[in-house]
C-alpha positions, 0 to 999 in steps of 0.5 A, a space after each residue: 068840037 074840042 076833044 074831051 080833056 081826059 082823052 089823049 091821042 097816041 101811037 103804040 108800036 110793037 116790033 114787027 107789027 103795024 102801029 096801033 093809033 088809039 085814044 086813050 082814056 086817062 080815067 080807065 085803068 092802065 092795065 085795061 088799056 094794056 090788055 086791049 093793046 095786046 089783044 089788038 096783036 093777039 098777044 096773051 098775058 097782058 100782065 107781063 107787058 107795059 107801056 114805055 115812051 118810044 123816044 128819049 129816055 124811054 121811061 116806062 109808063 105808070 099810073 102816077 106818070 100817065 098824066 104826062 103823056 101828050 097828044 101825038 106821043 109815040 109809045 112802045 108795048 114792052 115787057 114789064 119791068 118786073 119781067 125785064 128786071 128778072 130777065 136781066 138778072 139772069 142774063 148778067 149771071 150767066 156764063 156766056 160773056 156776050 150774053 152778060 156784056 149785052 145784059 149789062 149794057 141794057 141794064 146800064 140804060 134801064 137803071 135810070 128808069 125809077 120803075 125798073 130800078 125799084 123792081 131790079 132792087 127788090 130782087 137783090 140786084 144791087 147786091 148781085 152787082 156789087 159781087 161782080 165788081 168785088 170779084 175783080 173778074 170784070 174789066 173794060 166795057 163789062 166793068 164800065 157797064 156795071 159800074 154805071 148800072 150800079 150808080 144809076 141804081 143807087 142814085 134813086 135813093 131806094 138803098 142806103 149807101 151805108 150798106 155798101 161793103 168795105 171790100 166794095 169800097 177797096 175794090 173801086 178805090 183800087 181802080 182809081 189808084 191804078 195807073 193804067 185804067 180805062 177812062 170810062 171806068 175812072 169816071 164812074 168809079 170817081 162818081 161812085 166815090 163822091 156819092 158815098 162821101 156825100 151820102 154817108 158820113 161813115 163811108 166818108 171816113 173809109 174812102 178817105 182813108 183809101 185814096 191819097 191827095 197825090 192819087 186824086 191830083 195825078 188825075 187832073 192832068 187828064 182832061 176827060 176826068 178832071 171834073 170827076 176828080 175835082 168833084 170827089 176833092 170837093 166832096 171830101 173837102 166838104 165832109 171833112 171834120 172841122 178838127 182835121 182841116 188845118 193840119 200839115 204833113 211833111 209829104 202832102 201827096 202821101 197823106 190820106 184825104 182826111 187831111 185834104 184841106 191842109 196847107 201844103 196839099 192845097 199848094 199842089 192842088 192849086 198849082 196843078 189846077 192852074 196849069 192843067 185845068 184854068 190855063 189848059 187848052 180846052 175851054 172850061 165848061 159849066 160843070 168844071 167852072 162849078 166845081 172850081 167855084 165850089 173848091 173856091 168857096 170850100 178853100 175860103 171857108 177855112 177862114 171862118 174859124 179865125 173870122 169867128 174868133 174873138 181876141 182875148 185881151 189877156 192872152 199874151 201870144 195874141 197881144 204879142 202880134 199887136 206889139 209886133 205890128 208896132 215894132 215893125 212900123 216904128 222901126 224897133 224904137 227903143 222903149 223908155 224904161 219907165 212904166 208910165 213913159 212906155 205906156 204913154 208911148 204905146 198909147 200915142 203909137 197905137 193912135 198912129 196905127 189907126 186903132 179905135 182903142 188906143 189904150 188897149 187895141 186888143 178890144 178892136 178885135 173882139 167883134 165877130 166878124 172879122 175876129 182874129 182874121 183881120 189881125 192875121 191880115 195886118 201881120 201878113 201885110 207888115 211881114 211879107 210887104 213890110 215896105 207897103 205897110 210902113 209907108 201906109 202907116 208913116 204917111 198917114 201919121 204925118 198927115 193933118 189929124 183930120 185927114 189921116 186914114 186910120 190903118 187899124 180901123 181901116 184893115 178890121 173894116 176891109 177884112 169884114 168887107 172882103 168876108 161879105 163879098 166872097 161869102 166866107 162861111 157860106 155853103 156853095 150855091 147849087 148851080 153857081 159858076 162864079 169862080 175867080 181864076 186869080 185866087 188860084 194863082 197864088 198860095 196865099 191868095 186871100 192875104 194877097 187880096 187883102 194886101 191889094 185892097 188895103 192899098 186901094 183903100 188908102 189910095 181912095 182915101 187920099 183921092 177923096 180928101 176924106 176925114 174921119 167923118 167920111 169913113 163909111 163913105 169911103 168904105 162904100 166907094 171901096 166896096 164898089 171898086 172891088 165888086 166892079 173889078 171882081 165882076 171883070 174876072 181878072 186872071 191874076 192879081 196883077 190884072 186885078 191891080 190894073 183893074 182897079 187902077 182904072 177904077 179910081 174915085 173919079 171914075 166911080 163918080 162918072 160911072 155913078 153919074 152915067 148910071 144915074 142919068 136914066 133916073 135923074 134926067 128929064 124931070 120937067 113936066 113936059 119931058 115926063 109927058 114925052 116919056 109917057 108917049 114913048 113908053 108904049 113903043 119901047 115896051 113893044 120893042 122889048 116884048 118882041 125882043 124877048 119873044 124873038 129870044 124865046 124863038 131862039 130857045 135856050 138850053 136848061 140843066 136838069 137838076 139831079 143828085 149827081 151834077 157830074 153826069 149833067 142832063 140838058 134839055 132845050 125849050 124854044 117858042 115856035 116862030 108863030 108864037 103858038 107852041 112851046 116846043 121842048 125835048 131832052 138833049 144828051 149834051 149842051 148844044 153849041 147853037 140853035 136846036 131844030 124843032 125836029 129834035 125836040 119831041 115835046 110841045 105845049 100849045 100856048 092856049 093851054 098855058 094858064 100862068 107862070 109862077 117863080 121861086 118858091 111857088 114853083 112845084 119843083 122848088 117845093 120838093 126842094 124846100 129842104 135844101 137850103 143851100 140852094 137859095 140861088 136855084 130858088 132865085 132862078 126857078 119858074 114854072 109854066 102851069 097848063 091845062 090840065 093840071 100839068 107843069 113844065 119846070 125850069 131853072 135858068 142857067 143865070 139871071 139874065 136868061 131868067 129875066 128874058 124867059 120869065 118876061 117872054 112868057 108874060 108877054 106871050 100871055 098878054 101880061 105885064 113884064 116885071 123883071 129888073 131886066 125890063 125896067 133897066 132896058 126900059 129906062 136905057 132905051 126911053 133916055 137913048 130915045 129921048 136924047 136923039 128926039 131932044 138932040 134933033 130939037 136942038 139942031 133946028 135952025 129957026 128961020 125968019 119967016 114963021 115956021 110950018 107946023 113941025 111933023 111928029 118926031 120920027 118913030 122908034 125904028 132900030 132893032 135892039 138886041 140885048 146881049 
């Protein structure tokens, strides 16, 4: 007979004594259980004790968290959070340096526990730590532990960052500005400043005035603190007021970080990042990739103002830009003296330039997006790549009318398309690492990207022998060419050009045809019947592959308020498919994690269902974070008895499909992800082609042939990677 669901069997340890094995009744008050445990070891004052986990983070167990205790868990009897907080507060204020160091070391570890943190904060513990930092008397390990504890305590969100004093900010900024500071202190100082900026509008201004661009850029050459430095740069960039984002200074390295987005500052930053981070001698880890992605997004978001600015047809300065485009294209031809003749010539020239409105081309730029950003791109091409600009314009003006590529219309639509592809104006997605190295290789990467793409568009137009009626078809092909090339992650603009050369119109047609084969081939009734016969064994093959991947396991990142201090956990299915093992890790593993290191487990028989997206409990808690749309698409949860959940956020879409499909297969339910549908179509097409090929190779003998055997079964192992 199975044990009652409210009873869990645990072991409880106490230093110097044999462990107690008890059956914990989850309906019984926790204080009563602790009293019974204390009596077993003849300990008085049970109210001064509490239970903690013996493994992992060793968190305190409360009435709210006790439901997470599983059968076989090892617990430890410890002094209560309030008593521990009081003792540590006394010890960190003691005169003995060794005693204070040990106390701060223990405090740094305990501060991650929300129960202990609440008690320590209630005793004015954060104020005590702040005064220790402000005194400037702590150095080395002692200071590092102090800053770690302070950051962990503030991260619980119990105390507002607005309460931090200016002297504390100056002291922390001083550590960042000093040339010779221990790496651990620098890391924590940068992390504290980042949290200040992200969590308090008033502190943003104070921090930005204390730190200069040059001081932060100087830290990017140190591989141990690069990520922290870029994270702070991103935070300041993100919170910078709109009216401070486009200013330039004569010496950008000495400017305050309120001007982080100035053009000159970005040039220095881009060069350092390219040489010391992207082209450094260490592989780029997930957190650094995320910070580079965020910086890329924030840099492109500087274009949003121009993208959303309509052209004023009555603004002479803006109209002069269009006149300049005409002048460069047609080599400054002398204008006729008469007003009517001049107007007629302008209309003819604007038509040759490919504007939709030949009389007043300013009207072409009144739609947002792309607004004035399109005109900026066109002017950059005309001035910086003048030969290319003139060639495109004159080449098309000399074609037959029906085949000319309208430069103006194409440039405007291309600018809108590039804004969509690179998501200009959108906030960075939490957990996304999709940065493009080539955008860090040029000071005017956006404009150069446009110049490459407008030449591609002109080339594709010719390859398609397009007319005005084909405009939308050409733009669809060009979008596909660009997105396919970007997916290859070219490391430079020259590499992008090479990728695009290989993706000409003929290649796009070939790729489309190849990808459609699984959908369009084999539509006759006999072939459809064969497909239906093959499908079950292919589904079983995919199911086994998914389960094998679950047995190998995957690493997941814990989402918190501070991405810079990444915490990981690992989950894998037992080889007999009966138990899910999981546990916390200090760092992302390089290979398979042994079952012995995964302290927690869930019997598969206890799993009730798998939910995804907004139905996940941990996504309902984060519903206010609108920028976490991508996280929402990667979230799933395992619901198991009794009313417990194990929450996941997959590192990417592939792992999401593998795990959700695998868990569905484990529970005997249909696998319905896009990946499974794609695999199913691909493998069925492969098997059908093999079988049809066998039939084609049959030699028909003169005598009546024997009854053919059933085609061979699907017998190769498929490994999706």
